[in-house]
C-alpha positions, 0 to 999 in steps of 0.5 A: 713871939713868946716861947710860951705861946703857940704860933698861929699855924699850930693852933689853927692847923696842927692841933685840930689835925692831931685832935681829929686823928686822935678821935679817928684812932679811938673810933678805929679801935671801937670798929675793931672791937666790933669785929670789923677791919678799921682800914676796910671800913674807912675805905668804904666810908671814903668811897661812899662819901667822897669818891662816888659822885652821888655820895659826894653830892649827899655829903655836900647836901648835909654840909650845906646845913652844917655850914650855917649852924657852924657859922651861927655858933662861930659868930657868937663865939667871936663875941665871947658867947657860947650859943648852944641854941642853934637847934631851937633857932633852926627849928623856929627858922623852919616855922618862919619859912613854912609860914611864908611858904603856906601863905604865898606859894599859891600867889608868888613866883619862885623868884619872889617866893624863895627870898620871902621864905628865906627872909622868914627863916632868918627873921624867926631864927633871929627873934628866937636868939634875941631874947637870950642875947638881950638877957645876957646883955641887960640882965647878966643871964648866962647865954648858955643857960638861956639857950639850953632852955630855949631849945626845949621851949622851941621843941615844945612850941613847935610840937604844939603848933604843928599838931594843932594848926599845921597838919592838913585836915584828915592827915595823921602825919605830924607835918605841914602840907607840902609846899608848891613847886615854886618854893623848891630850891633849884637842884644842882644836878640840873647843871651837873647830871653826874651828881645823880638824883640827889637833894644837893641844891643852891643852898650849898652855893648860898652857904659858900657865899655866907662863909665869904661874907662872914670872913669879910665882916669878921676880919675886914670890917670895923664891926668885926674888930669890935666883935672880936675885941668884945670877945677877947676882953669886954673891959678893954673894948668898953674903954675903947668905946665899943658898946658891949650890950649892942655888940652882944645883942647884934651878934646873937641876932646874926647868930640866930638868923644864920641858924634859921637859914639852915632850915632852908636846905632841909625844907626847901631843898629836900622835904618841902614840908615842916615836920617834927624834929626836922633839925635832927641835931644839926644845931648841936653839930654846929657846935662841933664844927665851930670848935673844930674849924676854929671859927675860920671860914675854911675850917668851918667848911672843911669841918662841915664836909667832914661831918657830912661825910660821916653821915653819908659814909656811915649810912652806907657802911652800916648797910655793908657792915651790919656789925657796925650800927649807924649809931657808931657814927654818932659816937664818932661825932661825940669823940670829935667834939670831945677832942676838939672841944674839951680837950682842944689843947691836949697836945698843946704842951707837946707841940710847943716843946717840939717847936721850942726845941727846933728853934734852939736847934 
């Protein structure tokens, strides 16, 4: 190995941990400036989000959505694409899911209705990602620009559809009607009562299955090799016989489908209706999860749990410590994105120097 290159264990573990610690140290400073003890605040957050069974259940509930959006961004990154349109794709996935539910929840049993709704979510998400993927592959339009635009288009389109067509007659709330009980994802507290009355549902298990499938497909299949080759060097992949255009389009279709499936946990597992702005930034959190998790299944899982813990623990902490507003944790999420994204190699030279010194010693 060249002495100018970091070993894989350093890039996959050491740098993310250093970046996370740096973000938390800055967050601790902010909490101190707000007049609260960082140590006490962190203790409250950990107890609320991890140690308390009911709090852990909420943490994993949020993580279920984040795993899907993190996978959505990661699969595109493996192809060298920066899909920041998971928010809009999740939004459209929610529409596809809701249309299937509204059409069939009165006639289909749960074992047929739930897969049909999931199919609708993945199909609508994939179709919304297809156009940016096609434009990138066939016209050279940069996927970052097109996916940003499609997020805004999705928000406007959904606002029109919900307000114009989905609000039940006589209702003022901008949301569809509540779906039938047959369309509700089974909750895990039915098997694990210790979790309490929380919305954690089978979507969490589906997210784990998605992580396993992602790992196998990306690192243990011929298609995954083509995907990674395209992301590393399109010219070399082309000369090796890989269809670059097809790989880009397929990667974006899968990326959009995964983002669409993120709506399953939010709608079928919790609210049971489609509302305005229901993604609540989960698509953008997926970017941070993909960056921090280094597009690896284990990293994506741990990052999703971390962001879920920040939401759950931050909510309880803001109740116990009024000096710490809940918006503080949006700031902490931004810090994590900053250190794990724009500054992901900030500690690289120092770590490399220490490794080289140890080798020489």
